[in-house]
Steps between C-alpha positions, in 0.01 A plus 500: 500500500181693439462825312509720813831353615643541143393867497655556840827340377489713187443817700791413733723435200392827345588682831839337506573579138408871563744509797771351280429749219549779747828365620647406168585858384703559814728192446838550338551374150813342357575834339469680830742251666773557242599812683599289807818295537493132442684231692765505230541875540549461877774245476765766443430641852639357827285275704422566871764233596764651270438842647514357860834328421635828350384693808667236726823530312491888523427469877793262543731745316380798696528314833864406411577847396344638820714257705812624324420865556408437861836322554674808349300738717586289806869520406478882469314523829772290666760726352321810631466337838869410513591856394260643767671271758840621389389863517355453841827344621697779346265761650546347841879512460482868399266576791729322745800686362310829521412421865861420581620820321230699683610344838859595415405852417291520818806397707722749318255782551460399870883503538523840325227642716685364809813677399337840503 
């Protein structure tokens, strides 16, 4: 390697070292990193899989509870429907009786008017 090549190599090294010197002050030091949690610090927190399992359990409990509540609501709706059917039947009976009574009254009124 001749002198010119060596000088070029030294110049390239000097440029690289200058770039490194500019970057070095921006890099975090051990002291800077002490403010952040370590792997040991993070062990007390739940992992993604643990959270997922927990959410799955909560979902299952909520789905079961929803099913129980839905069954109760269906039971109440059934009771209301049966009550409505009973009231409809009773209303029909009252309407039929009222029509019979009305017809009887019409006949009586017609007889009374005929007697005049």
